[in-house]
SEMARSE-599483 format. One record per residue (C-alpha): residue in three letters; x, y, z; residue number from 0. Coordinates in Angstrom, 3 decimals, always signed. Example, Ala and Ser with C-alpha at 12.3 -4.5 7.8 and 13.67 -1.06 7.14 Angstrom:
2
@type: Ala, X: +12.300, Y: -4.500, Z: +7.800, seq: 0
@type: Ser, X: +13.670, Y: -1.060, Z: +7.140, seq: 1
! end
This chain:
112
@type: Met, X: +62.637, Y: -66.547, Z: +26.949, seq: 0
@type: Val, X: +59.426, Y: -68.644, Z: +27.060, seq: 1
@type: Asp, X: +56.184, Y: -66.741, Z: +26.180, seq: 2
@type: Lys, X: +53.921, Y: -67.165, Z: +28.806, seq: 3
@type: Thr, X: +50.969, Y: -65.040, Z: +27.609, seq: 4
@type: Val, X: +47.667, Y: -67.007, Z: +27.029, seq: 5
@type: Thr, X: +44.693, Y: -65.522, Z: +25.648, seq: 6
@type: Lys, X: +41.209, Y: -66.992, Z: +26.201, seq: 7
@type: Ile, X: +38.330, Y: -65.658, Z: +23.869, seq: 8
@type: Ser, X: +34.444, Y: -66.524, Z: +24.660, seq: 9
@type: Ser, X: +32.705, Y: -66.562, Z: +21.437, seq: 10
@type: Ala, X: +29.727, Y: -65.216, Z: +23.385, seq: 11
@type: Phe, X: +31.929, Y: -62.041, Z: +23.788, seq: 12
@type: Ser, X: +33.495, Y: -61.959, Z: +20.339, seq: 13
@type: Pro, X: +33.329, Y: -59.002, Z: +17.901, seq: 14
@type: Leu, X: +31.522, Y: -59.331, Z: +14.924, seq: 15
@type: Gly, X: +32.836, Y: -58.562, Z: +11.393, seq: 16
@type: Val, X: +30.871, Y: -57.143, Z: +8.853, seq: 17
@type: Lys, X: +29.873, Y: -60.294, Z: +7.207, seq: 18
@type: Gly, X: +28.490, Y: -61.876, Z: +10.240, seq: 19
@type: Gln, X: +31.720, Y: -63.679, Z: +11.269, seq: 20
@type: Lys, X: +33.163, Y: -63.988, Z: +14.941, seq: 21
@type: Tyr, X: +36.594, Y: -63.196, Z: +15.580, seq: 22
@type: Leu, X: +37.799, Y: -65.647, Z: +17.663, seq: 23
@type: Ala, X: +41.474, Y: -66.031, Z: +19.286, seq: 24
@type: Ser, X: +44.202, Y: -64.067, Z: +17.053, seq: 25
@type: Gly, X: +47.997, Y: -64.546, Z: +17.074, seq: 26
@type: Val, X: +50.773, Y: -62.693, Z: +15.324, seq: 27
@type: His, X: +50.634, Y: -65.250, Z: +12.345, seq: 28
@type: Val, X: +47.052, Y: -66.950, Z: +12.593, seq: 29
@type: Ala, X: +43.644, Y: -65.977, Z: +13.479, seq: 30
@type: Met, X: +40.285, Y: -67.888, Z: +13.944, seq: 31
@type: Arg, X: +36.739, Y: -66.781, Z: +13.168, seq: 32
@type: Leu, X: +33.490, Y: -68.692, Z: +13.465, seq: 33
@type: Trp, X: +30.431, Y: -68.812, Z: +11.041, seq: 34
@type: Glu, X: +27.260, Y: -69.559, Z: +12.677, seq: 35
@type: Asn, X: +23.996, Y: -70.514, Z: +10.908, seq: 36
@type: Glu, X: +24.607, Y: -68.786, Z: +7.653, seq: 37
@type: Glu, X: +21.701, Y: -69.314, Z: +5.685, seq: 38
@type: Pro, X: +21.448, Y: -70.656, Z: +2.351, seq: 39
@type: Asn, X: +22.206, Y: -68.639, Z: -0.623, seq: 40
@type: Asp, X: +23.098, Y: -68.159, Z: -4.158, seq: 41
@type: His, X: +26.493, Y: -67.803, Z: -5.147, seq: 42
@type: Lys, X: +28.424, Y: -65.103, Z: -3.389, seq: 43
@type: Pro, X: +30.869, Y: -63.155, Z: -5.512, seq: 44
@type: Met, X: +34.009, Y: -64.684, Z: -6.492, seq: 45
@type: Thr, X: +37.081, Y: -63.314, Z: -4.319, seq: 46
@type: Arg, X: +40.619, Y: -63.387, Z: -3.744, seq: 47
@type: Arg, X: +41.839, Y: -62.984, Z: -0.400, seq: 48
@type: Asp, X: +45.433, Y: -61.943, Z: +0.847, seq: 49
@type: Tyr, X: +45.756, Y: -64.935, Z: +3.320, seq: 50
@type: Glu, X: +45.474, Y: -68.649, Z: +3.271, seq: 51
@type: Thr, X: +42.286, Y: -70.127, Z: +4.836, seq: 52
@type: Val, X: +41.608, Y: -73.622, Z: +6.455, seq: 53
@type: Gly, X: +38.160, Y: -74.439, Z: +7.619, seq: 54
@type: Phe, X: +36.072, Y: -77.237, Z: +9.420, seq: 55
@type: Val, X: +32.651, Y: -77.745, Z: +9.020, seq: 56
@type: Thr, X: +30.474, Y: -78.043, Z: +12.259, seq: 57
@type: Lys, X: +26.750, Y: -77.990, Z: +10.788, seq: 58
@type: Gly, X: +25.272, Y: -77.866, Z: +7.448, seq: 59
@type: Arg, X: +26.211, Y: -78.166, Z: +3.559, seq: 60
@type: Ala, X: +27.999, Y: -75.633, Z: +1.367, seq: 61
@type: Glu, X: +29.716, Y: -76.017, Z: -2.076, seq: 62
@type: Leu, X: +33.278, Y: -74.589, Z: -2.204, seq: 63
@type: His, X: +33.781, Y: -73.134, Z: -5.779, seq: 64
@type: Leu, X: +37.641, Y: -72.550, Z: -6.111, seq: 65
@type: Glu, X: +39.494, Y: -72.045, Z: -9.275, seq: 66
@type: Gly, X: +37.156, Y: -73.942, Z: -11.382, seq: 67
@type: Gln, X: +36.609, Y: -76.866, Z: -8.954, seq: 68
@type: Met, X: +33.507, Y: -77.469, Z: -6.829, seq: 69
@type: Val, X: +33.866, Y: -79.257, Z: -3.431, seq: 70
@type: Leu, X: +30.789, Y: -80.077, Z: -1.252, seq: 71
@type: Leu, X: +31.309, Y: -79.322, Z: +2.346, seq: 72
@type: Glu, X: +29.619, Y: -81.023, Z: +4.970, seq: 73
@type: Pro, X: +30.054, Y: -81.863, Z: +8.654, seq: 74
@type: Gly, X: +33.509, Y: -83.003, Z: +9.810, seq: 75
@type: Asp, X: +35.046, Y: -81.867, Z: +6.594, seq: 76
@type: Ser, X: +38.114, Y: -79.604, Z: +6.351, seq: 77
@type: Trp, X: +39.322, Y: -77.300, Z: +3.516, seq: 78
@type: Val, X: +41.902, Y: -74.889, Z: +2.449, seq: 79
@type: Val, X: +41.790, Y: -71.875, Z: +0.050, seq: 80
@type: Pro, X: +45.181, Y: -71.022, Z: -0.882, seq: 81
@type: Arg, X: +46.187, Y: -67.172, Z: -0.739, seq: 82
@type: Gly, X: +44.969, Y: -65.443, Z: -3.746, seq: 83
@type: Ala, X: +42.772, Y: -68.356, Z: -4.975, seq: 84
@type: Ala, X: +39.684, Y: -67.210, Z: -6.866, seq: 85
@type: His, X: +36.651, Y: -68.734, Z: -4.739, seq: 86
@type: Thr, X: +33.111, Y: -68.435, Z: -3.514, seq: 87
@type: Tyr, X: +30.687, Y: -70.316, Z: -1.328, seq: 88
@type: Lys, X: +27.276, Y: -71.397, Z: -1.984, seq: 89
@type: Ile, X: +25.565, Y: -72.371, Z: +1.310, seq: 90
@type: Leu, X: +23.154, Y: -75.027, Z: +0.749, seq: 91
@type: Glu, X: +21.847, Y: -75.785, Z: +4.287, seq: 92
@type: Thr, X: +22.362, Y: -73.637, Z: +7.363, seq: 93
@type: Phe, X: +25.923, Y: -73.593, Z: +7.883, seq: 94
@type: Ser, X: +28.374, Y: -73.371, Z: +10.585, seq: 95
@type: Ala, X: +32.247, Y: -73.646, Z: +10.158, seq: 96
@type: Ile, X: +35.498, Y: -72.518, Z: +12.136, seq: 97
@type: Glu, X: +38.241, Y: -71.071, Z: +9.913, seq: 98
@type: Ala, X: +41.750, Y: -70.082, Z: +10.736, seq: 99
@type: Thr, X: +43.600, Y: -67.665, Z: +8.459, seq: 100
@type: Cys, X: +47.288, Y: -66.973, Z: +8.055, seq: 101
@type: Pro, X: +48.293, Y: -64.161, Z: +8.519, seq: 102
@type: Pro, X: +45.143, Y: -63.008, Z: +10.360, seq: 103
@type: Ala, X: +42.168, Y: -61.978, Z: +8.135, seq: 104
@type: His, X: +41.068, Y: -59.078, Z: +10.136, seq: 105
@type: Ala, X: +44.299, Y: -57.336, Z: +10.371, seq: 106
@type: His, X: +44.846, Y: -54.329, Z: +8.136, seq: 107
@type: Ala, X: +41.244, Y: -54.905, Z: +6.600, seq: 108
@type: Arg, X: +41.563, Y: -58.015, Z: +4.787, seq: 109
@type: Asp, X: +38.135, Y: -59.110, Z: +5.223, seq: 110
@type: Glu, X: +36.623, Y: -56.008, Z: +3.615, seq: 111
! end
């Protein structure tokens, strides 16, 4: 049997997470979220997440610090944070990005 369910999410009505992220479409195995206009900041604390993240920069610049490496993220760049990897972001210019997480980040309070 073919799954005929289709979900459309308008970001104008998306729920917000506690860190300001907008939750977009979410399936059983993957979810999307949007970070909009994150202002420049000092390093956020290092964290490890119980999910894999891939992202795409739409605006601004940030440094991704990941397991002793630093990657400069600019518009048009994409990145991967493996599940369980120690990482943090330093926003250099007002930053917007779309991320996908697997399994979904918001499930079972994984974003907290």
